RONU-387026 format. One line per 5 residues: their letters; for each residue x, y negated, z of C-alpha. Coordinates in steps of 0.02 Angstrom, whole numbers, plus 32768, in hexadecimal, padded with zeros to 4 digits. Example, Ala and Ser with C-alpha at 12.3 -4.5 7.8 and 13.67 -1.06 7.14 Angstrom:
2
AS> 8267 80E1 8186 ~ 82AC 8035 8165
***
This chain:
352
ILTLI> 9D5B 7FB1 E952 ~ 9D0E 7F1B E8FE ~ 9D7C 7F2E E885 ~ 9D41 7FCF E85A ~ 9C9C 7FA1 E86F
IAFNP> 9CB2 7F0F E7EA ~ 9D1B 7F7B E772 ~ 9CA3 800E E790 ~ 9C09 7FB2 E73E ~ 9C13 7FB3 E68B
INAIF> 9BAB 7F12 E673 ~ 9C37 7EB4 E6AD ~ 9CBC 7EF6 E630 ~ 9C44 7EDE E5AB ~ 9C03 7E2A E5DC
SITLW> 9C9E 7E00 E5F8 ~ 9CCE 7DEA E53A ~ 9C2D 7DC6 E503 ~ 9C0B 7D19 E4C5 ~ 9B60 7CFE E4E6
KDILF> 9B31 7C57 E51A ~ 9AD9 7CAB E5E3 ~ 9B77 7CDC E5FE ~ 9BE3 7C4D E612 ~ 9B46 7C1C E66A
SYSIL> 9B4D 7CA7 E6FC ~ 9C11 7C7F E71D ~ 9BEB 7BC1 E72F ~ 9B5B 7BD9 E788 ~ 9BEA 7C69 E814
AICFM> 9C64 7BDC E7F1 ~ 9BE8 7B55 E849 ~ 9BBF 7BD1 E8CF ~ 9C59 7BFA E8EE ~ 9C58 7B43 E90D
IQILI> 9BE2 7B29 E96E ~ 9C17 7BBD E9EB ~ 9CC7 7B2B E9FB ~ 9C46 7AAD EA13 ~ 9C09 7B20 EAB6
DRNFD> 9C91 7B48 EAF6 ~ 9CE0 7A99 EB0B ~ 9C44 7A55 EB5B ~ 9C16 79E8 EA9E ~ 9CAC 798E EAC9
VNKIF> 9D11 798A EA34 ~ 9D87 7905 E9BA ~ 9D72 78BE E930 ~ 9DC9 791B E8C3 ~ 9D50 79C1 E904
IFIMT> 9CB4 7963 E8C7 ~ 9CF6 7928 E829 ~ 9D32 79CF E803 ~ 9C75 7A15 E855 ~ 9C0C 79B2 E800
FFMAF> 9C5F 79C7 E74E ~ 9C2A 7A7E E766 ~ 9BAE 7A49 E77D ~ 9B7C 79E3 E6E6 ~ 9BE3 7A8D E662
TSQIR> 9B4B 7AEE E6A7 ~ 9AB8 7A75 E699 ~ 9AF4 7A77 E5DB ~ 9B05 7B2A E5B5 ~ 9A5F 7B5A E5D2
YNGMY> 99A7 7AFF E5D6 ~ 9982 7B21 E677 ~ 9A34 7B14 E6CD ~ 99F3 7A5A E6C3 ~ 9967 7A85 E73F
IMLIM> 99D7 7ADE E7BC ~ 9A6B 7A61 E7BB ~ 99F8 79CF E7F2 ~ 9983 7A2B E867 ~ 9A47 7A53 E8BD
LTVLS> 9A76 79AE E8A1 ~ 9A00 797F E912 ~ 99FE 79E8 E9A4 ~ 9AB8 79F3 E9A5 ~ 9ABF 7924 E990
VIMFM> 9A3D 7930 EA3C ~ 9A87 798D EA9F ~ 9B2C 7938 EA84 ~ 9ADD 78A6 EAC3 ~ 9A8C 78E5 EB53
KNKKS> 9B24 793E EB7D ~ 9BAF 78AD EB61 ~ 9B57 77E9 EB30 ~ 9C00 77A9 EB44 ~ 9C78 77F1 EAC6
KNFIF> 9BF6 77BB EA3C ~ 9C19 786D E9D5 ~ 9B52 7864 E9D9 ~ 9B4B 77CF E95E ~ 9BEF 7801 E912
FPLMF> 9BBD 78C1 E8E7 ~ 9B22 788D E883 ~ 9B6E 7806 E81B ~ 9C09 7860 E7E0 ~ 9B82 78CD E7AE
IGWMG> 9B35 7869 E74E ~ 9BE5 782D E6EE ~ 9C23 78D7 E6C1 ~ 9B57 78DF E68F ~ 9B7A 783E E617
ALYSL> 9C37 7885 E5D0 ~ 9BDA 7933 E595 ~ 9B3F 78C3 E550 ~ 9BD4 7868 E4DE ~ 9C38 78F0 E4AC
NIIYN> 9B89 7944 E47D ~ 9B76 7897 E3FB ~ 9C1A 78A0 E3C5 ~ 9C22 7959 E37E ~ 9B5F 7951 E351
VEDND> 9B2D 79D7 E3C9 ~ 9A82 7A06 E395 ~ 9A05 7A3C E41B ~ 99D6 7B04 E40A ~ 9937 7B00 E392
KDALS> 98CC 7B65 E3F5 ~ 9851 7B24 E458 ~ 985C 7BC1 E4F0 ~ 97B8 7B61 E545 ~ 9750 7B3E E4A6
TKIMH> 9786 7C12 E489 ~ 9757 7C40 E54C ~ 96A3 7BE8 E52D ~ 9661 7C31 E491 ~ 969C 7CE6 E4FB
VLAYY> 9631 7CAF E593 ~ 95A5 7C79 E526 ~ 95BF 7D1C E4B0 ~ 95AD 7D8D E565 ~ 94D9 7D16 E575
ELKDY> 94BD 7D35 E4C6 ~ 94B7 7DED E4EE ~ 9463 7DD6 E575 ~ 93DD 7D69 E50E ~ 9402 7CDB E58D
ITDKD> 9406 7C5F E4FF ~ 938D 7BEF E4B9 ~ 9355 7BDB E400 ~ 9393 7B24 E415 ~ 9440 7B48 E452
NKIIE> 9456 7BB4 E3CB ~ 9432 7B42 E35B ~ 94DE 7AEF E3A1 ~ 9526 7B9E E397 ~ 9509 7BCE E2EF
KIISI> 9563 7B34 E2B1 ~ 9618 7B76 E302 ~ 9606 7C24 E2F6 ~ 9557 7CA8 E2B5 ~ 9502 7CFF E356
DTLKN> 951E 7DA7 E308 ~ 95CA 7DA8 E2E3 ~ 95E0 7D4C E39C ~ 9578 7DDA E3EA ~ 95D9 7E70 E387
DYNPY> 9685 7E14 E3C5 ~ 966A 7E18 E46B ~ 96E3 7E8D E4CC ~ 96D4 7E40 E582 ~ 979F 7E62 E58C
FLDII> 97D5 7E02 E4DF ~ 97AD 7D90 E493 ~ 9819 7D75 E40A ~ 97A6 7D99 E389 ~ 971B 7D3B E3B7
YDDTN> 97AF 7CAB E3B2 ~ 97E3 7CF2 E2EF ~ 9718 7CD3 E2B8 ~ 970C 7C2F E323 ~ 96E9 7B90 E2BB
IEMAQ> 9766 7B2F E305 ~ 973E 7A8A E2B6 ~ 9697 7AA8 E2EE ~ 96C9 7AF5 E3A0 ~ 971D 7A54 E3A5
KYKKD> 9694 79D0 E384 ~ 9603 7A2C E3F9 ~ 9683 7A46 E46F ~ 961F 79E4 E50F ~ 9575 7A37 E4C3
TIKMT> 95BB 7AED E4F1 ~ 9617 7AC7 E587 ~ 955B 7A70 E5C7 ~ 952A 7B1D E58B ~ 95A6 7B96 E5D5
IKYSL> 957D 7B20 E688 ~ 94C1 7B33 E665 ~ 94B0 7BEB E661 ~ 952E 7BFE E6CA ~ 94CC 7BA6 E76C
KHPID> 943D 7BFF E71A ~ 9482 7C9B E71B ~ 94FD 7C9F E7C4 ~ 950A 7D5D E7CC ~ 951E 7D77 E725
FTKYV> 95A5 7D06 E712 ~ 95F7 7D47 E7A8 ~ 95DC 7DFD E739 ~ 962B 7D9E E6B0 ~ 96C4 7D53 E6FC
FKSSV> 9707 7DEF E768 ~ 96FB 7E48 E6C4 ~ 9753 7DE8 E666 ~ 97EE 7DBD E6DC ~ 97F6 7E5E E70D
ITWSV> 988F 7E5B E6F4 ~ 98C8 7DDF E77A ~ 9877 7E36 E7F6 ~ 9858 7EFD E805 ~ 98E6 7F88 E82D
VMPPN> 9879 800C E7B7 ~ 9889 7FC2 E713 ~ 97D3 8007 E698 ~ 97F1 807D E628 ~ 97B2 800C E590
VIGTV> 9827 7F89 E5B4 ~ 9882 7F25 E51B ~ 9912 7EE2 E557 ~ 99C5 7EE4 E537 ~ 9A54 7EFC E5CE
YNTDI> 9AD5 7F10 E538 ~ 9B09 7F42 E493 ~ 9B7B 7FD1 E46C ~ 9B31 802C E3CD ~ 9ABA 8060 E34E
ETVNK> 9A5A 80BC E3F3 ~ 9A43 7FF0 E43D ~ 998E 7FB9 E440 ~ 9968 7F28 E401 ~ 9A0E 7F2A E39C
PNYIY> 9A42 7E93 E330 ~ 9A70 7EBB E292 ~ 9B05 7E58 E2A4 ~ 9B5A 7ED1 E31F ~ 9BF0 7F22 E2C5
VKNID> 9C55 7FAD E318 ~ 9CF5 7FAD E2F6 ~ 9D2B 8054 E343 ~ 9C8B 80BB E333 ~ 9CF0 8148 E2E0
KDFYK> 9D7D 8147 E373 ~ 9D66 81EB E3F5 ~ 9D7D 8172 E47F ~ 9CFC 80F1 E454 ~ 9C8C 8185 E43E
KTNKI> 9CA3 81DD E4D6 ~ 9C8A 812E E52B ~ 9C0B 8101 E4D0 ~ 9BB2 81A9 E509 ~ 9BBE 8168 E5C7
LQYTL> 9B97 80DF E5A9 ~ 9AE3 80F3 E554 ~ 9AC7 8187 E5DD ~ 9AC6 811C E66F ~ 9A4F 8087 E601
KNKIA> 99CD 812C E5EB ~ 99EF 815D E69B ~ 9979 812A E71E ~ 99F0 8126 E7B3 ~ 9A7F 80EC E76C
YTILY> 9A2E 8076 E708 ~ 99DC 802A E7AA ~ 9A7F 801E E7FE ~ 9AE5 7FDF E779 ~ 9A6F 7F6F E713
NGALY> 99DC 7F41 E77A ~ 99F4 7E7E E7B3 ~ 9955 7E7B E83A ~ 99A9 7F0A E891 ~ 9A50 7EA2 E898
VYLTL> 99F9 7DFF E8E1 ~ 9990 7E5F E959 ~ 9A3D 7EAE E999 ~ 9A89 7E0B E996 ~ 99FB 7DBA EA0F
GIIIL> 9A05 7E51 EA5C ~ 9ABB 7E1D EA80 ~ 9A85 7D72 EABF ~ 9A0B 7DC0 EB39 ~ 9A77 7E1A EB78
LRKKN> 9B0C 7DB4 EB9B ~ 9AA7 7D34 EBE1 ~ 9A4E 7DA3 EC5D ~ 9AFA 7DC5 EC96 ~ 9B30 7D08 EC97
LISKY> 9BB7 7D15 EC19 ~ 9B73 7C90 EBB4 ~ 9B32 7BEB EBAF ~ 9A68 7BDB EB71 ~ 9AAD 7B84 EAF3
YYLLI> 9AE9 7C1E EA80 ~ 9A56 7C29 EA4C ~ 9A86 7B96 E9DB ~ 9B09 7C1A E983 ~ 9A6C 7C7C E953
MPVLL> 99F7 7BDF E923 ~ 9A42 7BBB E84C ~ 9A2B 7C86 E837 ~ 9972 7C6E E88D ~ 9945 7BD7 E80E
NLGIL> 9982 7C25 E77D ~ 9903 7CA7 E7B2 ~ 987C 7C3E E7E0 ~ 98A0 7BF6 E726 ~ 988E 7C92 E6B5
VLCIP> 981D 7CBF E720 ~ 97C2 7C34 E6C3 ~ 97F7 7C15 E63E ~ 9866 7CBC E5D3 ~ 97F1 7D79 E5D0
VQDTR> 988E 7DDA E57F ~ 98BD 7E49 E5F2 ~ 9990 7E24 E5B2 ~ 9A05 7E49 E64C ~ 9A6D 7DBA E5FF
YIYPN> 99F2 7D3B E65C ~ 99FB 7D88 E705 ~ 9AD0 7D9D E70D ~ 9AD7 7D26 E780 ~ 9A7D 7D9A E805
FLITY> 9B16 7E30 E7DE ~ 9BA5 7D9F E80D ~ 9B3F 7D6B E899 ~ 9B4A 7DEF E8E8 ~ 9C03 7E24 E8D3
LFLMI> 9C36 7D7B E928 ~ 9BBA 7DA4 E9C9 ~ 9C10 7E63 E9BC ~ 9CAC 7DF5 E9EA ~ 9C68 7D8F EA65
FINKL> 9C09 7E16 EAC3 ~ 9CAF 7E96 EAB9 ~ 9D15 7DF8 EAF9 ~ 9C9C 7DAF EB79 ~ 9C8A 7E67 EBCF
YISKK> 9D3D 7E67 EBC7 ~ 9D7E 7DE3 EC24 ~ 9CD4 7DF8 EC8F ~ 9D1E 7EAA ECC5 ~ 9DDD 7E6F ECCD
INNLL> 9DBA 7DDF ED3C ~ 9D37 7E6A EDA8 ~ 9DC7 7ED6 EDD9 ~ 9E51 7E36 EDEE ~ 9DC0 7DF1 EE74
KI> 9DC8 7EBF EEB6 ~ 9E82 7E8A EEC0
***
């Protein structure tokens, strides 16, 4: 049944052959969640080989995307504390973070050896300019602060480029060198105006991160689920469709485009927020029936941390950023089926 559910959703097939780093990041998050389940099932008493493997996945995941490090450091801290509370004698709570540090050192060494360059795109600076554009439209920013902003991007351009769901236009028109130079100043501005206008800041956060929480997407939202052909919104010009003239491609693509344009199909198949709510519902239900321990909340913790960081840093409504939402739901559906089946089987045996 679960295989059919996974196969029925086109996003899984398409993302499995898509070379976005976000997809690899999502699969790595799923692997870590699976290992957290093993930790829970073994009452956090595992051998050194398991920790060796798990910390490798955590270190690797931390390097795939900029937010990976924050997620993994928080998870490392939480899991180490639980290991300490569960079994002080095993010393796993010491070996766990030390092994992670060791893997991080090895990965950084490889980065140096192969001269791996960091991503030039400064997500934080771009996010700051996006927030300030919102405040510019509200006429909150003083002339003094505008003089600094003008050195980074024209005020008129900033206002015209603003879209609550999309920031790439602002990024393209921003002087990156000047944005780096005045980064501290713009951060202070953002904090100052956000504290001064908390209601507007809250409205901005919710609107710019609609993909992370809303079950129904706004009609004018800009974002990409996946790319298949020329009909795709915001399609990069480097996509080449090899089989565009074949009948099978046309029929398949027609179905895919229908699912993207139909509100009900879109919500069921592609709405990441719906999948998170479904996962939380499964956890609450299983906890209410005493079929899982409270530690099962740890399984969804990396996914929720990912969403939290996305809310703060990326006003872009692309489904690839929240693909972990879908994968964790599949894991919990397996847990749900397994726990209910075992519970029913035990009850039947007790009746006998």
